[in-house]
ZADOKOL-428249 format. One line per 4 residues: number of its first residue (from 1); their letters; for each residue z, y, x of C-alpha. Coordinates in nm, 4 decimals. Layout:
BEGIN
NUM	a	Z,Y,X  ...
//
This chain:
BEGIN
1	mgsr	3.2256,-0.9846,-0.7106  3.5571,-1.1682,-0.7505  3.8865,-1.0177,-0.8651  4.0742,-0.7986,-0.6215
5	hsgp	4.4082,-0.9544,-0.7357  4.5548,-1.2758,-0.5937  4.5677,-1.5726,-0.8272  4.8997,-1.7444,-0.9087
9	dtpr	4.8527,-2.0024,-0.6322  4.7530,-1.7561,-0.3605  5.0185,-1.7414,-0.0837  5.1669,-1.3990,-0.0157
13	pprr	5.0957,-1.2536,0.3297  5.3966,-1.2074,0.5593  5.5668,-0.8664,0.5384  5.4773,-0.6388,0.8279
17	saps	5.6467,-0.3268,0.9582  5.4774,0.0035,0.8659  5.2390,0.1375,1.1358  5.3278,0.4631,1.3102
21	rttl	5.1435,0.7892,1.2414  4.9725,0.7635,1.5793  4.8524,0.4142,1.5006  4.7218,0.5264,1.1611
25	alla	4.5338,0.8149,1.3198  4.3749,0.5861,1.5787  4.2751,0.3356,1.3116  4.1181,0.6116,1.1040
29	lval	3.9212,0.7358,1.4047  3.7980,0.3857,1.4859  3.6919,0.3328,1.1238  3.5071,0.6639,1.1205
33	lagl	3.3209,0.5873,1.4429  3.2351,0.2372,1.3206  3.0983,0.3803,0.9988  2.8864,0.6342,1.1838
37	lamp	2.7455,0.3712,1.4182  2.6613,0.1398,1.1306  2.5013,0.4132,0.9210  2.1209,0.4281,0.9493
41	laap	1.9932,0.7599,1.0757  1.8607,0.9815,0.8020  1.4958,1.0239,0.7238  1.3532,1.3733,0.7652
45	agaa	1.5025,1.6078,0.5089  1.2645,1.6440,0.2186  1.0740,1.3249,0.2957  1.0750,1.2507,-0.0760
49	tdla	0.9129,1.5811,-0.1781  0.5487,1.6497,-0.0962  0.5057,2.0272,-0.1184  0.1323,2.0183,-0.0377
53	sgka	0.0148,1.8092,-0.3315  -0.2426,1.9986,-0.5385  -0.1935,2.3275,-0.3509  -0.4840,2.5468,-0.2342
57	asad	-0.6466,2.3981,0.0751  -0.9095,2.5302,0.3159  -1.0781,2.4240,0.6369  -1.3022,2.5617,0.9090
61	ssqs	-1.5880,2.3423,0.7764  -1.6583,2.0545,0.5397  -1.9074,1.7727,0.5023  -2.1070,1.7801,0.1799
65	grpp	-1.9036,1.6123,-0.0947  -1.5845,1.6094,0.1190  -1.4176,1.9464,0.0455  -1.0692,2.0453,0.1709
69	slan	-0.9114,1.9815,-0.1719  -0.9635,1.6045,-0.1295  -0.7040,1.5873,0.1501  -0.4121,1.6787,-0.0780
73	dgdt	-0.5283,1.5624,-0.4208  -0.2884,1.2680,-0.4304  -0.5707,1.0149,-0.4017  -0.5895,0.8315,-0.0677
77	atrw	-0.9301,0.6931,-0.1636  -1.0810,1.0448,-0.1273  -1.0942,1.2558,0.1887  -1.1817,1.5844,0.3541
81	caad	-1.4256,1.5552,0.6429  -1.5381,1.8167,0.8929  -1.9056,1.9168,0.9031  -1.9703,1.7420,1.2347
85	ggtg	-1.8154,1.5072,1.4880  -1.6810,1.7768,1.7197  -1.3206,1.8652,1.8001  -1.1342,2.1842,1.7177
89	hwwq	-1.1793,2.1461,1.3428  -0.8813,2.2411,1.1271  -0.7524,2.1926,0.7722  -0.4719,2.3935,0.6141
93	vdlg	-0.2732,2.4253,0.2934  -0.1216,2.7308,0.1264  0.2168,2.6345,-0.0227  0.2271,2.9542,-0.2309
97	ssva	0.5390,3.1004,-0.0739  0.7512,3.0587,0.2367  0.9755,2.7530,0.2098  1.1986,2.5521,0.4394
101	lsgs	0.9952,2.2696,0.5918  1.1140,1.9461,0.7502  0.7963,1.7621,0.8500  0.4455,1.6474,0.7709
105	evrw	0.2462,1.3281,0.7375  -0.1258,1.2789,0.7899  -0.3267,0.9770,0.6737  -0.6540,0.9654,0.8677
109	efar	-0.9699,0.8024,0.7407  -0.9396,0.5257,1.0010  -0.6731,0.3612,1.2150  -0.8096,0.5124,1.5353
113	ayqy	-0.6871,0.7491,1.8048  -0.6753,1.1101,1.6823  -0.5232,1.3920,1.8890  -0.3966,1.6947,1.6983
117	hvsv	-0.1311,1.9598,1.6568  0.0424,2.1022,1.3508  0.1094,2.4745,1.3192  0.2811,2.6886,1.0567
121	sadg	0.2510,3.0513,0.9527  0.4243,3.2922,0.7174  0.1168,3.5142,0.6708  -0.1855,3.2989,0.7597
125	stwt	-0.2508,3.5047,1.0751  0.0250,3.4357,1.3259  0.0754,3.0645,1.3921  0.3554,2.8664,1.5553
129	rvad	0.2972,2.5138,1.6802  0.5634,2.2755,1.5456  0.4193,1.9319,1.6340  0.2034,1.8473,1.9342
133	rtas	0.0029,1.5231,1.9463  -0.2689,1.6563,2.1750  -0.1945,1.3895,2.4358  -0.1272,1.1076,2.1910
137	tasa	-0.2938,0.7688,2.2269  -0.1517,0.6315,1.8997  -0.4085,0.4730,1.6687  -0.1931,0.4455,1.3561
141	qvqs	-0.3726,0.5496,1.0380  -0.0605,0.7345,0.9177  0.1221,0.9697,1.1558  0.4515,1.1366,1.0732
145	dtfa	0.6023,1.4440,1.2420  0.9503,1.5897,1.1949  1.0185,1.9592,1.2512  1.2253,2.2465,1.1127
149	atar	1.0487,2.5669,1.0126  1.0122,2.8209,0.7345  0.6518,2.8998,0.6445  0.3929,2.9368,0.3699
153	yvri	0.0902,2.7911,0.5487  0.0602,2.4611,0.7355  -0.2436,2.3787,0.9485  -0.3504,2.0653,1.1325
157	tvtg	-0.6051,2.1035,1.4134  -0.7923,1.8058,1.5582  -0.8211,1.8267,1.9360  -0.9400,1.4771,2.0295
161	laas	-1.1304,1.1931,1.8634  -1.2151,0.8294,1.9297  -1.5799,0.7390,1.9747  -1.7930,0.7605,1.6591
165	twas	-1.5086,0.9291,1.4705  -1.5048,1.2617,1.2864  -1.2099,1.4768,1.1820  -1.1434,1.3226,0.8404
169	iadf	-0.8161,1.3273,0.6447  -0.7479,1.1054,0.3425  -0.4095,1.2594,0.2718  -0.1856,1.5303,0.4176
173	kvfg	0.1726,1.5799,0.3039  0.4169,1.8592,0.3829  0.7859,1.7912,0.3288  1.0481,2.0468,0.2344
177	tdtg	1.4232,2.0611,0.2426  1.5686,1.7831,0.0306  1.8047,1.9286,-0.2266  1.8856,1.5976,-0.3929
181	tppg	1.9112,1.2272,-0.3290  1.5793,1.0738,-0.2129  1.4409,0.8126,-0.4527  1.4902,0.4480,-0.3775
185	pvpd	1.7883,0.2355,-0.2745  2.0222,0.3709,-0.0070  1.9754,0.1879,0.3256  2.2439,-0.0740,0.3901
189	palr	2.3370,-0.1710,0.7496  2.4069,-0.5268,0.6320  2.0421,-0.5649,0.5292  1.9124,-0.4325,0.8621
193	akct	2.1359,-0.6875,1.0348  1.9395,-0.9685,0.8671  1.6240,-0.8743,1.0606  1.5269,-1.0412,1.3870
197	gtsp	1.2833,-0.9750,1.6681  1.1399,-0.6564,1.8107  0.7610,-0.6917,1.7852  0.7223,-0.7911,1.5112
201	iich	1.0515,-0.7318,1.3350  1.0976,-0.9992,1.0676  1.3380,-0.9639,0.7764  1.4260,-1.2275,0.5169
205	fdvs	1.6426,-1.1770,0.2096  1.7583,-1.4572,-0.0210  1.6778,-1.3026,-0.3573  1.5543,-1.4542,-0.6825
209	pgny	1.1980,-1.4045,-0.8132  1.1533,-1.0649,-0.9757  1.0814,-0.7039,-0.8839  1.2732,-0.5043,-0.6236
213	dvtv	1.2854,-0.1426,-0.5149  1.2882,-0.1307,-0.1357  1.3553,0.1610,0.0992  1.2654,0.1492,0.4682
217	vlgd	1.3530,0.4081,0.7320  1.1164,0.3912,1.0296  1.1776,0.5467,1.3685  1.4074,0.5401,1.6712
221	anaa	1.6402,0.7902,1.8356  1.4962,0.7406,2.1842  1.1444,0.6010,2.1538  0.8197,0.6710,1.9717
225	gvtg	0.7099,0.4114,1.7196  0.4002,0.2809,1.5458  0.5040,0.0655,1.2519  0.3181,-0.1046,0.9685
229	vqae	0.4832,-0.3030,0.6895  0.3692,-0.6219,0.5176  0.5555,-0.8074,0.2438  0.5557,-1.1699,0.1373
233	arrt	0.2141,-1.3321,0.2010  0.0480,-1.0593,0.4092  0.0541,-0.7895,0.1410  0.0014,-0.4511,0.3035
237	vlpa	0.2836,-0.2276,0.1843  0.2439,0.0517,0.4378  -0.0317,0.1089,0.6953  0.0735,0.1855,1.0519
241	vsta	0.2959,0.4963,1.0632  0.3534,0.6881,1.3859  0.6949,0.8428,1.4535  0.7928,1.0510,1.7549
245	agsy	1.1126,0.9803,1.9475  1.4053,1.1127,1.7448  1.1973,1.1330,1.4270  1.2395,0.9195,1.1159
249	arys	1.0214,0.8568,0.8125  1.1561,0.7167,0.4870  0.9404,0.5259,0.2383  1.0288,0.3540,-0.0873
253	ftln	0.8179,0.1085,-0.2861  0.8537,-0.1646,-0.5471  0.7750,-0.5266,-0.4567  0.7130,-0.8387,-0.6607
257	vrqp	0.8794,-1.1612,-0.5425  0.7399,-1.4945,-0.6614  0.7651,-1.8554,-0.5527  0.5178,-1.9658,-0.4214
261	egqp	0.4840,-1.6244,-0.2588  0.1084,-1.6418,-0.1909  -0.1371,-1.8220,-0.4136  0.0322,-1.9463,-0.7331
265	tgqg	-0.0988,-2.3026,-0.6897  0.0463,-2.3197,-0.3380  -0.2846,-2.3333,-0.1539  -0.2214,-2.2542,0.2103
269	gagt	0.1533,-2.3123,0.1753  0.4302,-2.2016,-0.0576  0.5981,-1.9670,0.1920  0.9745,-1.9232,0.1783
273	pgld	1.1867,-1.8422,-0.1285  1.3157,-1.4865,-0.1358  1.1702,-1.1643,0.0021  1.0041,-1.1436,0.3431
277	lvfs	0.9168,-0.8204,0.5228  0.7290,-0.7968,0.8518  0.7305,-0.4751,1.0560  0.4435,-0.4864,1.3034
281	gtap	0.2260,-0.2430,1.4974  0.2001,-0.1456,1.8615  0.5664,-0.0350,1.8709  0.7514,-0.1229,1.5489
285	klng	1.0734,0.0726,1.4927  1.3038,-0.0017,1.1991  1.6169,0.2041,1.1392  1.7327,0.0923,0.7963
289	igma	1.6584,-0.1009,0.4749  1.7818,-0.0648,0.1185  1.7091,-0.2935,-0.1779  1.7826,-0.3185,-0.5504
293	avsg	1.6561,-0.5431,-0.8308  1.4649,-0.3512,-1.1000  1.2687,-0.4000,-1.4201  0.9688,-0.1712,-1.4461
297	pvly	0.5927,-0.1593,-1.4988  0.3802,-0.4237,-1.3283  0.0134,-0.4313,-1.2311  -0.0966,-0.7951,-1.2685
301	lagd	-0.4061,-0.9353,-1.0953  -0.6014,-1.2310,-1.2323  -0.8827,-1.3508,-1.0089  -1.0186,-1.5736,-0.7356
305	stvc	-1.0131,-1.5928,-0.3543  -1.1609,-1.2430,-0.3153  -0.8548,-1.1046,-0.4988  -0.5660,-1.3327,-0.4032
309	dqpa	-0.2891,-1.3060,-0.1435  -0.4618,-1.5043,0.1298  -0.1939,-1.6831,0.3353  -0.3747,-1.6859,0.6693
313	apyt	-0.5848,-1.4358,0.8635  -0.8647,-1.3417,0.8863  -0.9205,-1.3986,0.5134  -0.7926,-1.1074,0.3027
317	gwgq	-0.8112,-1.0496,-0.0723  -0.8490,-0.6967,-0.2024  -0.5332,-0.7519,-0.4075  -0.3379,-0.7804,-0.0811
321	qlpq	-0.4370,-0.4261,0.0101  -0.3451,-0.2609,-0.3213  0.0362,-0.2296,-0.2803  0.0101,0.0272,0.0013
325	yfkl	-0.1412,0.2785,-0.2415  0.1445,0.2735,-0.4936  0.4775,0.4461,-0.4587  0.8177,0.3488,-0.5946
329	glsv	0.8224,0.2361,-0.9564  0.5204,0.0045,-0.9894  0.4920,-0.3475,-0.8476  0.1710,-0.5442,-0.7913
333	snyg	0.1941,-0.9090,-0.9006  -0.1081,-1.0984,-0.7683  -0.1910,-1.4192,-0.9571  -0.5327,-1.4499,-0.7944
337	dsge	-0.6007,-1.8028,-0.6657  -0.8775,-1.9514,-0.4512  -1.1556,-2.1424,-0.6258  -1.0666,-2.0347,-0.9779
341	ssgs	-1.3229,-1.9715,-1.2503  -1.2604,-1.7945,-1.5793  -1.1972,-2.1315,-1.7423  -0.9740,-2.2892,-1.4780
345	flsn	-0.7540,-1.9782,-1.4608  -0.6929,-2.0074,-1.8339  -0.6054,-2.3774,-1.8215  -0.4102,-2.4213,-1.4952
349	salf	-0.0395,-2.4185,-1.5792  0.0458,-2.2311,-1.2575  -0.1893,-1.9446,-1.3418  -0.2380,-1.7679,-1.6758
353	ptmk	0.0121,-1.9845,-1.8683  0.2775,-1.8804,-1.6133  0.1699,-1.5161,-1.5918  0.1307,-1.4499,-1.9648
357	plik	0.5012,-1.4720,-2.0665  0.5890,-1.2199,-1.7928  0.3579,-0.9484,-1.9258  0.5483,-0.6654,-2.0951
361	sgdt	0.4325,-0.3874,-2.3232  0.2342,-0.1352,-2.1202  0.1721,-0.3592,-1.8170  -0.1841,-0.3507,-1.6837
365	vliq	-0.3803,-0.6698,-1.6055  -0.6943,-0.6545,-1.3892  -0.9197,-0.9545,-1.4644  -1.1955,-1.0442,-1.2149
369	fghn	-1.4005,-1.3650,-1.2346  -1.7557,-1.4730,-1.1570  -1.7588,-1.6020,-0.7995  -1.6730,-1.9555,-0.9110
373	dkst	-1.8433,-1.9499,-1.2515  -2.1534,-2.0879,-1.0856  -2.2474,-2.3168,-1.3750  -2.0635,-2.1457,-1.6594
377	tasa	-2.2814,-2.0691,-1.9590  -2.2974,-1.7218,-2.1083  -2.1167,-1.8367,-2.4226  -1.8375,-2.0076,-2.2251
381	ftsn	-1.7942,-1.7058,-1.9954  -1.7803,-1.4776,-2.2985  -1.5270,-1.7029,-2.4690  -1.3024,-1.7270,-2.1612
385	ltsl	-1.2991,-1.3519,-2.0987  -1.2413,-1.2770,-2.4651  -0.9478,-1.5182,-2.4695  -0.7931,-1.3494,-2.1652
389	vtqv	-0.8329,-1.0040,-2.3202  -0.6899,-1.1156,-2.6538  -0.3906,-1.2961,-2.5041  -0.2993,-1.0082,-2.2723
393	rsrg	-0.3046,-0.7751,-2.5726  -0.0858,-1.0165,-2.7684  0.1859,-0.9464,-2.5104  0.1396,-0.5697,-2.5345
397	gvpv	-0.0461,-0.5536,-2.2018  -0.3605,-0.3568,-2.1190  -0.6468,-0.5869,-2.0075  -0.9039,-0.4366,-1.7702
401	lvtp	-1.2167,-0.6369,-1.6882  -1.3407,-0.6112,-1.3274  -1.6890,-0.7367,-1.2430  -1.7024,-0.9443,-0.9203
405	pvrr	-1.7782,-0.7804,-0.5829  -2.1149,-0.8635,-0.4296  -2.1846,-1.1199,-0.1623  -2.3580,-1.0086,0.1585
409	lfds	-2.6933,-1.1781,0.0959  -2.9968,-0.9603,0.1670  -3.3649,-1.0248,0.0988  -3.6463,-0.9282,0.3348
413	sgkl	-3.6645,-0.5768,0.1889  -3.2984,-0.5016,0.2649  -3.1806,-0.5410,-0.0935  -2.9140,-0.7780,-0.2222
417	tsta	-3.0402,-1.0991,-0.3783  -2.9737,-1.2074,-0.7363  -2.7230,-1.4613,-0.6035  -2.5389,-1.1810,-0.4252
421	lhvn	-2.5278,-0.9959,-0.7585  -2.3835,-1.3010,-0.9392  -2.6723,-1.4364,-1.1385  -2.5420,-1.7939,-1.1479
425	gvgv	-2.7071,-2.1344,-1.1210  -2.7883,-2.1531,-1.4916  -2.9407,-1.8056,-1.4979  -2.6439,-1.6130,-1.6422
429	dlpa	-2.6015,-1.2555,-1.5221  -2.2231,-1.2739,-1.5058  -2.1506,-0.9008,-1.4487  -2.3812,-0.8100,-1.7391
433	tmrq	-2.2025,-1.0618,-1.9610  -1.8664,-0.9142,-1.8644  -1.9917,-0.5658,-1.9523  -2.0943,-0.6978,-2.2942
437	vaaa	-1.7488,-0.8482,-2.3495  -1.5853,-0.5190,-2.2521  -1.8005,-0.3335,-2.5037  -1.7408,-0.5884,-2.7798
441	qnap	-1.3635,-0.5926,-2.7231  -1.3347,-0.2189,-2.6522  -1.1689,-0.3082,-2.3222  -1.1718,-0.0903,-2.0087
445	lidl	-1.4077,-0.2116,-1.7351  -1.4330,-0.1424,-1.3630  -1.7847,-0.2234,-1.2438  -1.6930,-0.3475,-0.8973
449	tars	-2.0309,-0.5207,-0.8723  -2.2160,-0.1901,-0.8964  -1.9678,-0.0067,-0.6729  -1.9715,-0.2733,-0.4013
453	kalv	-2.3529,-0.3030,-0.4257  -2.3856,0.0670,-0.3516  -2.1477,0.0333,-0.0563  -2.3008,-0.2806,0.0964
457	eglg	-2.6664,-0.1884,0.0421  -2.5962,0.1619,0.1657  -2.4600,0.0226,0.4925  -2.7453,-0.2258,0.5245
461	psas	-2.7556,-0.5840,0.6602  -2.6051,-0.4974,0.9996  -2.3384,-0.2346,0.9319  -2.2103,-0.4148,0.6207
465	akiy	-2.1084,-0.7175,0.8316  -1.7696,-0.5578,0.9088  -1.6748,-0.5800,0.5403  -1.7007,-0.9587,0.5490
469	ltaa	-1.6022,-1.2206,0.8076  -1.8088,-1.2543,1.1236  -1.8026,-1.5051,1.4067  -1.7699,-1.2290,1.6672
473	adgv	-1.4705,-1.0542,1.5080  -1.3043,-1.3296,1.3055  -1.4234,-1.6616,1.4475  -1.5923,-1.7495,1.1205
477	tdnt	-1.9041,-1.6291,0.9393  -1.8504,-1.5781,0.5684  -2.0536,-1.3477,0.3444  -1.8271,-1.3838,0.0405
481	hfss	-1.4726,-1.3281,0.1682  -1.3444,-1.0077,0.3194  -1.2023,-0.8972,0.6500  -0.8879,-0.6866,0.6322
485	ygan	-1.1072,-0.3780,0.6601  -1.3452,-0.4986,0.3904  -1.0658,-0.5930,0.1506  -0.9239,-0.2434,0.1895
489	emak	-1.2638,-0.0905,0.1114  -1.2849,-0.3026,-0.2045  -0.9305,-0.2054,-0.3018  -1.0271,0.1613,-0.2732
493	lvlq	-1.3260,0.1027,-0.5016  -1.0954,-0.0583,-0.7576  -0.8577,0.2381,-0.7299  -1.1454,0.4796,-0.7879
497	gmre	-1.2295,0.2902,-1.1059  -0.8668,0.2994,-1.2186  -0.8528,0.6751,-1.1692  -1.1734,0.7298,-1.3624
501	lnls	-1.0340,0.5251,-1.6523  -0.7006,0.7097,-1.6218  -0.5085,0.3827,-1.6359  -0.1304,0.4133,-1.6367
505	pvay	-0.0800,0.2781,-1.2804  -0.2557,0.5852,-1.1336  0.0624,0.7804,-1.2094  0.2238,0.5788,-0.9277
509	lr	-0.0418,0.6421,-0.6616  0.0958,0.7803,-0.3382
//
């Protein structure tokens, strides 16, 4: 910002007569009204504080292995599920004592139509309905409700379900009265003014490469909304959130900005310099945006086309789906690139040589290769992975090896073939070799091959098709690359592995 004082060559403004008291009062009133109109409406009080996390939960029934505690354990990759596909099932949380409440948020298992209502109680016996979605047709995966009540117990009851859908909740939050400043940058009307369009709403900000804390306030005073948020090259930052008319939901997250914004080698286009946000959904509603440059922990991704920020639909890398699971404070920097092997990633100047100097002490680096190491020998694969591990550690980073996800190639018995399991053209079992490197280097490992094998074989040849690209749904048949749904399923498997290893990024999970 420049000096507030005029320089020596700045002409003095002409002297004016002093305004009257009436004029001053009118000017003050106009300024106040202008400020109020420009100010974004507030998010629900307490939107930053989840009172339900880790509290005692119960339900009318549960599916085996899906107990009530999984709906408020802080892990969106786990879920509570009712014992059957009927309606009327409920889940509730005991907050421990009566507190002032300002709203709730439910993340369903799927982005499908769920009808429900939310009720509260001081004693667990007498209930008062505070949010009614029993006639809703919204299919957003995340639904937010604003209300004012004082209660100890909060219950959600499912009254209607889409076909082939059970009552199943991945996460349920209860918000209390906010006694402090919500985390994240304060929304700035000047930033909201840079956005154009209504469906989608597109925002572009001319900022330099780096990491940025971003706050978004979703909702509208007069209309219901269903809003999802993507950043840069189709990175999912927030799944579709439903807001009732007059209700607002505030979210803050940390984003990585890079140029090119998608794949580091520019495949599929370089995008535009700066930060791009796209608010889509069946009825996107954006009230305000705040932004601030930051320097904090980063989760780096090193991989191939199954990981990368794919620039064009329907192709989706699992790395594109990761950001939605992390809250403010951690950014995901995806250096995955199509067609890369363990060797080419090391040698291409746009890839590891560019990423390595950015790694700071404590940053985590997920390293997945194998899909394109079709003729790599065991010794070369071992050498490449060892070099990546060693060089990440030289920067103070934490390298985590990730075995490659399976291809959808079944044999006549309904099992995945050796090619699907990444035994390459020269007979090298690439996942097994990676496990050996992890053991030799004492490096953490996420066995995504084994996890995805269990998922894909468990679904079988037909049902597993939705994980990959199909001619009917996507206009292309591809048994290696993922649909948006499939990439999200793979991302959740990676997150499960991260939790089991207790890696530092899990502290930032929503």
